[in-house]
C-alpha positions as semicolon CSV with decimal commas, in nm:
position;residue;x (nm);y (nm);z (nm)
1;M;10,806;0,814;9,250
2;A;10,569;0,637;9,014
3;N;10,441;0,974;8,842
4;R;10,828;1,084;8,818
5;D;10,919;0,763;8,632
6;A;10,592;0,787;8,396
7;S;10,717;1,148;8,319
8;W;11,061;1,041;8,236
9;T;10,926;0,766;8,058
10;R;10,725;0,999;7,817
11;D;11,031;1,245;7,804
12;L;11,248;1,002;7,657
13;R;10,961;0,915;7,387
14;W;10,901;1,243;7,294
15;K;11,276;1,271;7,289
16;S;11,316;0,957;7,060
17;L;11,025;1,063;6,825
18;L;11,204;1,409;6,758
19;K;11,531;1,252;6,682
20;Q;11,360;1,052;6,431
21;F;11,165;1,349;6,306
22;L;11,498;1,565;6,263
23;L;11,718;1,263;6,143
24;G;11,472;1,079;5,934
25;G;11,316;1,409;5,765
26;G;11,666;1,574;5,738
27;A;11,842;1,272;5,577
28;I;11,503;1,260;5,333
29;T;11,505;1,645;5,237
30;L;11,872;1,656;5,150
31;T;11,875;1,302;4,963
32;F;11,630;1,409;4,734
33;G;11,585;1,761;4,785
34;W;11,957;1,929;4,841
35;Y;11,928;2,148;4,502
36;L;11,646;2,350;4,728
37;L;11,960;2,461;4,925
38;A;12,148;2,481;4,626
39;E;11,896;2,733;4,479
40;G;11,803;2,912;4,839
41;E;11,505;2,804;4,835
42;W;11,457;2,754;5,195
43;V;11,102;2,796;5,250
44;E;11,045;2,537;5,009
45;F;11,328;2,323;5,177
46;L;11,185;2,348;5,484
47;S;10,837;2,258;5,423
48;N;10,981;1,922;5,259
49;F;11,146;1,845;5,597
50;T;10,871;1,880;5,784
51;V;10,633;1,639;5,560
52;N;10,952;1,406;5,532
53;G;11,032;1,417;5,881
54;I;10,663;1,359;6,007
55;L;10,584;1,057;5,681
56;W;10,953;0,904;5,835
57;V;10,796;0,918;6,212
58;L;10,443;0,753;6,098
59;I;10,624;0,488;5,857
60;G;10,844;0,417;6,158
61;I;10,574;0,382;6,433
62;G;10,374;0,203;6,186
63;S;10,603;-0,058;6,080
64;G;10,722;-0,092;6,442
65;M;10,373;-0,209;6,542
66;L;10,340;-0,398;6,217
67;V;10,639;-0,584;6,299
68;E;10,522;-0,663;6,661
69;W;10,239;-0,789;6,547
70;L;10,375;-1,025;6,281
71;D;10,602;-1,182;6,543
72;T;10,288;-1,322;6,718
73;K;10,090;-1,423;6,398
74;I;10,419;-1,546;6,168
75;P;10,727;-1,624;6,404
76;W;11,079;-1,564;6,225
77;L;11,244;-1,892;6,326
78;E;10,923;-2,087;6,172
79;A;10,853;-1,938;5,836
80;P;11,126;-1,653;5,758
81;A;11,079;-1,647;5,350
82;K;10,679;-1,594;5,448
83;R;10,770;-1,347;5,715
84;V;10,995;-1,135;5,491
85;V;10,714;-1,121;5,215
86;V;10,415;-1,104;5,388
87;S;10,614;-0,811;5,613
88;L;10,740;-0,628;5,308
89;V;10,401;-0,651;5,121
90;L;10,201;-0,521;5,414
91;M;10,470;-0,225;5,491
92;V;10,473;-0,091;5,151
93;L;10,072;-0,071;5,124
94;Y;10,063;0,100;5,475
95;S;10,358;0,327;5,397
96;L;10,169;0,417;5,088
97;V;9,833;0,497;5,242
98;V;9,999;0,690;5,496
99;A;10,228;0,911;5,266
100;M;9,902;0,985;5,054
101;L;9,710;1,092;5,350
102;V;9,994;1,349;5,478
103;L;10,023;1,459;5,070
104;F;9,652;1,527;5,070
105;L;9,637;1,725;5,422
106;Y;9,969;1,885;5,358
107;A;9,863;2,015;4,963
108;G;9,485;2,045;5,119
109;L;9,584;2,269;5,425
110;V;9,890;2,472;5,289
111;Y;9,811;2,498;4,937
112;G;9,457;2,477;4,882
113;I;9,497;2,180;4,613
114;A;9,275;1,897;4,549
115;P;9,399;1,544;4,630
116;L;9,380;1,439;4,207
117;Q;9,589;1,758;4,169
118;A;9,853;1,680;4,420
119;L;9,892;1,344;4,284
120;R;9,987;1,519;3,960
121;N;10,191;1,792;4,102
122;V;10,422;1,500;4,280
123;G;10,434;1,276;4,008
124;Y;10,566;0,938;4,039
125;T;10,876;1,044;4,261
126;F;10,675;1,060;4,589
127;P;10,566;0,699;4,565
128;L;10,904;0,591;4,486
129;T;11,051;0,792;4,710
130;V;10,826;0,655;4,983
131;V;10,889;0,278;4,915
132;L;11,247;0,338;4,907
133;I;11,169;0,469;5,258
134;T;11,006;0,227;5,348
135;L;11,204;-0,042;5,246
136;F;11,473;0,089;5,390
137;V;11,334;0,116;5,701
138;G;11,192;-0,253;5,666
139;T;11,549;-0,386;5,606
140;F;11,672;-0,241;5,929
141;L;11,354;-0,357;6,106
142;H;11,348;-0,706;5,967
143;G;11,759;-0,788;6,050
144;R;11,663;-0,641;6,402
145;G;11,377;-0,890;6,417
146;F;11,533;-1,179;6,272
147;F;11,859;-1,129;6,509
148;L;11,623;-1,089;6,827
149;A;11,457;-1,395;6,742
150;W;11,769;-1,612;6,628
151;K;11,881;-1,460;6,979
152;A;11,638;-1,572;7,190
153;S;11,612;-1,903;7,023
154;F;11,961;-1,966;7,106
155;K;11,925;-1,868;7,431
156;E;11,628;-2,061;7,517
157;A;11,820;-2,392;7,302
158;E;12,080;-2,329;7,610
159;E;11,884;-2,305;7,884
160;H;11,691;-2,647;7,795
161;K;12,037;-2,810;7,733
162;R;12,177;-2,672;8,050
163;A;11,860;-2,809;8,229
164;A;11,900;-3,107;8,056
165;L;12,220;-3,162;8,147
166;A;12,151;-3,060;8,562
167;A;11,844;-3,338;8,538
168;K;12,089;-3,585;8,380
169;Y;12,321;-3,501;8,663
170;E;12,054;-3,550;8,948
171;A;11,951;-3,880;8,801
172;L;12,304;-3,983;8,805
173;K;12,359;-3,845;9,137
174;N;12,049;-4,071;9,245
175;Q;12,180;-4,401;9,133
176;V;12,493;-4,349;9,330
177;N;12,341;-4,190;9,611
178;P;12,573;-4,309;9,913
179;H;12,300;-4,255;10,164
180;F;12,028;-4,451;9,988
181;L;12,301;-4,741;9,926
182;F;12,443;-4,742;10,296
183;N;12,057;-4,753;10,396
184;S;11,958;-5,030;10,159
185;F;12,269;-5,271;10,285
186;N;12,197;-5,211;10,636
187;V;11,856;-5,325;10,611
188;L;11,978;-5,593;10,384
189;S;12,240;-5,736;10,632
190;N;11,981;-5,729;10,867
191;L;11,773;-5,938;10,653
192;V;12,033;-6,251;10,552
193;Y;12,053;-6,357;10,925
194;K;11,656;-6,288;10,999
195;D;11,502;-6,415;10,681
196;A;11,697;-6,523;10,387
197;D;11,379;-6,522;10,159
198;L;11,324;-6,198;10,233
199;A;11,640;-6,082;10,196
200;A;11,670;-6,278;9,818
201;E;11,356;-6,047;9,767
202;F;11,514;-5,730;9,888
203;I;11,814;-5,773;9,670
204;Q;11,589;-5,846;9,384
205;Q;11,383;-5,533;9,387
206;L;11,687;-5,327;9,457
207;S;11,869;-5,449;9,156
208;K;11,513;-5,387;8,974
209;V;11,523;-4,997;9,061
210;Y;11,911;-4,982;8,961
211;R;11,852;-5,168;8,643
212;Y;11,585;-4,921;8,586
213;V;11,806;-4,600;8,673
214;L;12,067;-4,729;8,430
215;E;11,844;-4,784;8,134
216;T;11,626;-4,493;8,152
217;Q;11,910;-4,224;8,247
218;Q;11,921;-4,089;7,869
219;Q;11,556;-4,108;7,794
220;E;11,331;-3,855;7,800
221;L;10,993;-3,973;7,849
222;I;10,921;-4,340;8,013
223;S;10,573;-4,495;7,968
224;L;10,422;-4,442;8,324
225;E;10,372;-4,847;8,322
226;Q;10,718;-4,872;8,322
227;E;10,767;-4,601;8,572
228;M;10,505;-4,755;8,840
229;E;10,651;-5,108;8,830
230;M;11,008;-4,937;8,927
231;L;10,823;-4,748;9,166
232;K;10,652;-5,056;9,325
233;A;11,002;-5,197;9,338
234;Y;11,119;-4,920;9,538
235;L;10,821;-4,885;9,736
236;F;10,932;-5,237;9,849
237;L;11,255;-5,135;10,005
238;L;11,116;-4,833;10,145
239;E;10,843;-5,062;10,312
240;I;11,104;-5,300;10,451
241;R;11,333;-5,009;10,582
242;F;11,051;-4,796;10,727
243;G;10,790;-5,089;10,837
244;E;10,540;-4,956;11,017
245;S;10,676;-4,638;11,027
246;L;10,578;-4,574;10,651
247;K;10,220;-4,585;10,508
248;V;10,179;-4,611;10,132
249;E;9,893;-4,615;9,942
250;T;9,839;-4,620;9,512
251;A;9,550;-4,570;9,345
252;V;9,682;-4,525;8,960
253;D;9,506;-4,647;8,664
254;V;9,736;-4,697;8,344
255;E;9,689;-4,623;8,012
256;P;9,897;-4,772;7,697
257;T;9,995;-4,431;7,585
258;D;10,071;-4,215;7,914
259;A;10,429;-4,128;7,973
260;V;10,631;-3,911;8,227
261;V;10,999;-3,790;8,268
262;P;11,189;-4,085;8,425
263;L;11,227;-4,100;8,787
264;T;10,941;-3,880;8,879
265;L;10,787;-4,083;9,144
266;Q;11,114;-4,237;9,292
267;M;11,301;-3,891;9,318
268;L;10,937;-3,790;9,498
269;A;10,871;-4,035;9,716
270;E;11,245;-4,042;9,824
271;N;11,188;-3,636;9,877
272;A;10,896;-3,758;10,111
273;V;11,122;-3,983;10,323
274;K;11,459;-3,794;10,311
275;H;11,307;-3,478;10,472
276;N;11,023;-3,606;10,713
277;I;10,996;-3,787;11,012
278;A;10,889;-4,182;11,009
279;S;10,869;-4,338;11,321
280;K;10,590;-4,549;11,457
281;K;10,455;-4,312;11,685
282;Q;10,451;-4,067;11,400
283;P;10,443;-4,283;11,079
284;L;10,484;-4,082;10,714
285;H;10,168;-4,137;10,518
286;L;10,281;-4,149;10,126
287;S;9,982;-4,140;9,840
288;I;10,004;-4,154;9,456
289;T;9,678;-4,108;9,307
290;R;9,580;-4,040;8,942
291;Q;9,287;-3,781;8,887
292;N;9,224;-3,718;8,502
293;G;9,562;-3,613;8,342
294;T;9,789;-3,556;8,650
295;L;9,964;-3,763;8,915
296;T;9,936;-3,633;9,281
297;I;10,215;-3,748;9,502
298;K;10,117;-3,641;9,852
299;N;10,257;-3,687;10,168
300;S;10,226;-3,594;10,553
301;L;10,416;-3,304;10,645
302;Q;10,664;-3,377;10,946
303;L;10,969;-3,215;10,902
304;K;11,298;-3,356;11,054
305;G;11,460;-3,147;11,297
306;N;11,530;-2,752;11,195
307;Q;11,456;-2,820;10,826
308;Q;11,253;-2,538;10,639
309;T;10,996;-2,656;10,342
310;S;11,244;-2,763;10,161
311;L;11,181;-2,917;9,791
312;G;11,506;-3,075;9,766
313;V;11,704;-3,089;9,419
314;G;11,520;-3,321;9,246
315;L;11,171;-3,162;9,245
316;P;11,312;-2,813;9,059
317;N;11,492;-3,035;8,796
318;I;11,190;-3,223;8,733
319;Q;11,003;-2,889;8,666
320;E;11,283;-2,776;8,399
321;R;11,239;-3,147;8,245
322;Y;10,825;-3,107;8,208
323;R;10,897;-2,765;8,085
324;Y;11,129;-2,862;7,812
325;L;10,930;-3,124;7,692
326;C;10,549;-2,999;7,675
327;G;10,563;-2,643;7,826
328;Q;10,344;-2,736;8,126
329;S;10,492;-2,705;8,531
330;L;10,434;-2,934;8,830
331;E;10,157;-2,811;9,090
332;V;10,324;-2,786;9,449
333;K;10,137;-2,706;9,731
334;T;10,140;-2,711;10,131
335;E;9,823;-2,735;10,322
336;N;9,659;-2,878;10,622
337;N;10,003;-3,053;10,682
338;T;10,058;-3,190;10,366
339;F;10,290;-3,166;10,107
340;S;10,193;-3,247;9,731
341;V;10,278;-3,241;9,403
342;K;10,060;-3,253;9,102
343;V;10,271;-3,453;8,780
344;P;10,152;-3,390;8,406
345;I;10,037;-3,749;8,251
346;L;10,214;-3,724;7,897
347;Q;10,154;-3,905;7,603
348;L;10,396;-4,140;7,419
349;N;10,218;-4,082;7,054
350;E;10,309;-3,690;7,137
351;Q;10,645;-3,641;7,248
């Protein structure tokens, strides 16, 4: 099957080259040598047709490769004017070199004429023709290249826009999560009768969490220090709710310029308690640590009921926001009955 596909691809390539040879050679020869047909010079016409067809194919292939190389060195959307100038100069130089080589080979092999004599015979019309062909091919390739670059950029911008909207939507969902609110108010109702001081502290920490959500929902980055302060309040709520069923460890040194995507740690902690069993007999262990330029959020893997290893809705959205902001991804691992996510630490001064 693979051999058949490769053969089919080669056939298509050769058909494409033959088509370029016939169309390009025919167009050039008819444009500049139509009088040969009128005079009945069929041999001369076919000879010119062959040279022009070969020249067209070589210029087309080389120009295409040159365009692909320049795409990596001078992208269209970064410096369009520079790209046009550099590309046309290189294409013209390449085409003239190829044209001279084809001319010398043709004159030497067919007529036994030396290179200098061949140049004198063709005069200025031959290089002028080559330049015109190059400009024609270059105009097509440049227009196509710019359009494809613009289209790709537009598509990427739309994808980032949709990802950002989805992330904001997820953040909005989290701030009014009925399940979380129900559990928080249920815990609070019990605390009111048992421990008024602890109930007041619970209300204070709950308001801190939701204030943070409201204040950061429009921001792309937030300082790690602020995120850790919010996480501290959120973990307080979880520890009151789960008691000895939840074991939390945090060891994160914070630098002034450290930053993360808002609600990253809260959403990952929420995923842990949402999808895993947490009981006195089977406590859920959750840890947040730092190693060099990453934060690791790890929890023991003890899924509820028939759940599979779901990543939740929040994690993919966090992934997309990180890809959008810095081109990096989260590292997600499941091993040794633990689930861990490594989050890149960004820098506020590099946003």
